[in-house]
N, C-alpha and C positions, 0 to 999 in steps of 0.2 A: 890562539890556537883553535882550529876547526875540527869538530869531532863529528863523524857519522855514526849512528847507532841504530841497530836493528833490535827489536824487542824492547823498544824504549817505553811501551806502555805496560810492561810487565812488572811483577813484584820488585825486581832488583832494578830493572831499567828506570822505573820512575825516580827512585832514589838517586841513580847516577845521574839522571838528566838534571834534577834540582842541584846536586853537588857540582857539576860541570858549569851550570849558569852562575852558582855562587863563586865560582873561581873566574868568572868573567869569560869562559870559552864560548865560541860560537857553535851552537848544537843544531845538528840536522837529523831528523828522525825518519827512517824508511819505515812505512806503515802501509797496511792494506787499505785503510780507511782513515783519511786525513781528518775527516769531520769528527769522527768518533775519537781520534787520538788527541784532538784539541781539548775535547772536554775531559779526558783523562789526564792530560798534561796541561792544566790551565797556567803555563809559565809564559812571561813575556819574551818576545823575540826568539822563540824556537822555530825553526823551519820544518815543515812536514812535506814529504814527497811520497808519492804512491807507486812510482815506477823508477827503476834505475836509469832509464832513458832520460830522466830529467836531469841528471847530473852531466854537465858539459865537460868536454875533454880538457877544457883549460881551468876547470875549477881546481882549488887548492884544499886537499883534505890532509890533515896532519895524523889523525888517529882514527881508526875504525873499531868499533866495539859491536861484535856480532853475538847477540844473545838469542835471537828468535827461533821458535820451534814449537811444534805442537806439545800441549801438555802431556806428561807422562803419568799423571795422577788419575789414571781411569783403567779399566780392565783392558789387558793386552790381547785382542783377538789377533789372529793373523793379518787381517786386513789392517788394523790399527797400527801394528808393529811396522808396517810398510810406511804408514803416514807419518809416524814419529821419525823415522830415519830419513824419509824423503824431504819432509819439511825443513830439516837441518842441512842436509846434503845439498839439495837442489839451490836453496837460496846462497849458501856459501860459495857453491860453484858460479852462479850468476854474478854474485857480488865480487869475486876475484876476477872475473873475466871483465867486468866493467872497470875495475880498478886498473886493469893492463892496459886500457885504452887512454888513460889519464897522462897529460905530459908531466905532471909532478905526482909521483906515487906518495902515499902515505908512508910515513916513516914507522909506524907501529900498527900491527893488527892483533887485537885482543879477541880471542875466540873462546865462547863458552864450552863447557864440557862438565863432567861430574865425576865424583869418586866411584861411581858405578863401573867406571873404567877398569878398576882392579877386579871386580866381580867378588863374590862373597868368599871371604877367606878367614872366618872365625876370629881368634884372638891375635892373629898375626899383625904387628905393627908395620904400616905401609907408608913408605916415603915415595917421592916421585920417581925413583929408580927401582922400585919393587915390581915383580912379574904380575902379569894379569891371569885370572882365571876365567876360562870360557863362559859366558852368559849372554843373555840378550843385552843386558846393561852394557857390557863390555863392547859388545858388536856395535851398538848405537853410539857410544862415546868414540871408540876408535874409528869409525866411519867418519863422524863429524870432524874429529881431529886430523884425519888423513886428508880430508878435503881442504881443511884450513892450512895445511902445510905448504900448499901450492903458493900462499902468499910469500913464502920465503924465496921462490924462484924470481919474484918480482923485486926482490932486494929489501922486503919489509922485515922488521924485526917481529917475531910472532910470540905471544904469550897464550898458553892454553890454560884457562882456569878450570881445574878440576874441583868443582864446587861441592860442598856438603849441604847439609840441612840449614838453611838461612832462616834465622830467628829475628823477628822484627814485628812492628805493629802493622795492622791492617791487611795481613796476607800470609801466605806461606803455611806451614805446618801448624803453627800456633792458632792461627784462625780456626782450624778445624779441631784442635785438641781443647782449646779453652773452655768452650761450652760444657763439654761432658764432665770436666774436672770441677768447674764451677757448680754443676748440679750434684757433685758428690759422687759420681759414677765413672771416675777416671781411673786409670791404672796402666800397667804394662801391657804390651801385646805379646801373646804367646808366653814363652817362659821368661822374657825380659833379659836374656842373656846376650842378645845380638847388640853389636856396637852402633851407636850414633855418633858420627863426626858432624859437628854442627859449627856455625860461625854466627856472630851478631852482624845484623845489617850494617851497622856503623863501621865495623872492620872489613866487611866485605866491600864497601864503597871506598874505604881508605886504601885497601890493596890494590884496586884498580888504579887509583891516583899514583900510587907506589910504582906500579908498572910503567905508567907514563913518565914519571920523573926519575926513573933509574934505567938508563938505556943498557946497562950491564945484564938486565934481567931478561930471560927468554926461555922458551920452552915450557914444559909442563910444570904447573904450580898448583900445589894442594891449598885451595881456599877453604881452609878449616881452622878452627881453634886448636892450639897445641894440646888441648885436653878433652879428648873424645870420651864419652861415657856409655855405659850400657842403657839399654832402653828402660831397665827397671830403675836404674839411678836417675835417669831424666824424668820418668814419671813421678818419682819420690820428690825430686828437687821442684819440679812444677806444682806439685800439690802443696809442698811446704810454702812456696811463694804466694799461692792463691789461698792459703789457710784451709785446705780441704784435704779429705782422705784420699789414698790412692791404693784401694784394696780391690777394686773391681777389674779383674784380669779380662782381656779380650781373648778368648781361645783361638789357638792358631788355625783351627779347623774352619772357624766362621770366617776369618780373613781370606783363607784360601777359596772358600765357597763364593765369597763375594767378589773377590778380585783377581783370583787365579795366580797366574805366574807373576804378576806385578806385586801381589801380596808377599810372594815367597821371596822375591829378589830385593824388594825395597823395604819391606815391614817386618818380615820374619828372619831376615838375615841382614848382615851390614858389613862395614868396613871400618877398621880402627887406623884412621888416617891422620898423619901428623904433617904440618907445613914446613918440612925441612929446608927447602930452598928459600923460602920467605925469612925464616928465622936467621939463616946463614947470611943474608943479605941485609939483615938489621932491621926488618920489619918488626915492629912492637905492637902487641894487641892491647886495645883499650879494654876488652872484655875477654880475658884468658879463661875465666872459670864460668861454668854454667849458671851457677847461682847468681853471681854479679849480672850476667847477661839477662836472666829472666827477671831480676828485681828491676832492672832499668826499663825493661819493656813493660812489665805488668803494673808498674807504678803509674 
């Protein structure tokens, strides 16, 4: 099986590339800088390309995994909002246009997205069929998903991964939270009542393989654990795992001052999301509970 992946040097992408190689797949990474990518992904027999023009019309690609996009973890100015959207929309558009020229079209197109698609909805439990609330997070995810839907017109099966907070070693939210907690100054953000829908990296990688191996699976998929928690519970569980206190709250006004709208939508509000379609199709989580996940990572 040959897989083309964008965003292969990112937090999730690196783990996916390793897992693909472990399965014996042929992996091709589309990257802006092949030299840097090779240093970031020192795996044998991975192909790196810097331009879609390098893909010949007679090349055979079985699966495309499209994850690339500018980081959302910074202040959202008007200009940067356009950068976030265009980085995803433009690449996806160019990628699908290139795939349309291939003699052998990929069977599966897996596209990134996020639970921000639903917008902030308080304590409501959200499945893939739940309605969305207008917000920039929704606009971003909806625009990206809409562009990816064009893959279906080429006869490809499409899976849209609405991903929650991914927990793993060496990156992601834990890389930013761990030090304050180890120093004894960690705690909830704001009132701590906002929901955090999370997933362990191991399960994140496994569900991508699950999509590849189950041709009946398509459409939006909530890539989250079946047990979301509030930010306060998350802080308490992380503190317990690290044997540290969790009483230093980060005031909401400080987060708004530092990060503006990004803080409001991603840090001070959240979504209570459950993976309804995955569980209905028989996917089982190795780390269904937060305590299990954090213990596995922090050890």
